[in-house]
C-alpha angles and dihedrals in degrees: 000000000000120000128194121216108205123197094235132211096297097056093121090059087069095055136151090033093055097046087095104029142031117264088251091068096061115118118237123168109333098335147031121272087249092057091044092056092043089058092044097052098026087234144126113256132223126172139226112208144137116325094238089059097042125005099203137024115227119232117275143177102223135014131211131184102255098224093063115105110221123239131168097266096045091046092050092049092049092050090056094056113120126209109283094030130109129195114229138185124181092341094309122117110232101175142347142188127212106028130101097229142000089258095051109134090220090072089076088071097044120118109260119232112190122211117201101185111100112258120223103229135185098220105149134029092252089060088073095066098029092056096035103092094052092051092047091057091052094045098070090091089067092061103039096108101033109038104055103114123131127242127225115282091245088075124086126220124191126176143050100258113091128270101213116195127192129206125302095008115166116206132151129176096352127141121229120191115188097169093116101030146338129289113220117193117189128210124302095009121154119209112185130216119293096016114150117208125181116187155274088066137142121199114192130221119300093000120147126219108201127226115288094006117161112211120179131198127290091042125136123181115192121215122309096013126147119211130185137149115030126334125176124182095342130159116201113183094210146283092046132125135220093156104154143054118300135090128272117176139169091001142142116209127188129218127293093020125143127197110200124229114293094011104158124193125196118224100175132056119233090243091050089234130144115288129239124209136184116274118199095201095056093028091224140084114279134186114269091199086230132113091204118052125145133168129345109190130181125220123294096017124137142192125207123231117294093013116163119212121194126228116290095004118173117206120187131214123301099012130152115202124191142141136078119293134029118311119213118290093242115052112181120225117278093022128140131193136051144231092341091060143287132263132188115277115235105249096213093050091046091052091049091053091046091053092052092048092050092047090058086064092046093256126129119216104242129213087252092054090052092045092052092050093045089051092050092048089063096036094054097044091101090069093052096057 
């Protein structure tokens, strides 16, 4: 069976993270939403997303809104859908069978199947880190038969949740605390001396944890990340660096980002009140409903050394942030500057830098990569003026 994960009507609520990827490619727990649905339905996955990301949608048998997090009841209900039926909740289409796309006019005449059970949905960027710990605890079953290697005896492990170790992991004199949740270490990871890790945590393939790093629960690092300093409840999608001292908490970071040494991000207001963050759909700041909310950063964005980031700051794609003091809490894509003001980033220079960054990970910037960023440079211009 082949399933299609479509972005859904609220895709823009997940910007800037989905400027450069379909919703299905967001990391939650130890895997992307696409991989999570592939496991849940034992199916191959294709996606339906914006045309500038993917021109055509391959054929499929069944479609599910990508932001839904699968559970046993939802999965069972979706499997039972017959051709010409659509699964609905509160006026929102959750899944369908028998149409070629989520915008097919024929869907208006499909039989409606209502689902009453509450659906766990990734709606906003902050859902990635706020839902992450719970998913990490559930994800251990995916690694039972593959991640059962042993670490060097110089390491310490405390706690009853599992420490799950992939192949070719290098770790000496680190401390692993699984009292509150598991620690899942994927293949070819390096964890340097003196690192302190407190689960639930996922560390993706070929990532590096620097000496003396302090990583708290609810943190997921995608493949090829570098982490140092202090991280608490952070989701990095992959290929990004926070390799030096400084604090990053309650944050969602895209790919190809770099946080310079001593970059510190606030995740709590001085009055301990609920946080507000930029929403691209409404084009205004909205309540996150969270007391703790840090940085949301799109792909290919950077901070200089000793950069300070305010609570609930949203940074778009292709930004360069520097200077003393707090910059604004919404930084549009392809901006450069800091607290003294922002200017438009030069696209050609930004692409040159991105190509160098990707080459350091053994990746070549493709024509498609350049076309996507060039498209976004024009599409996001309204926010820079």
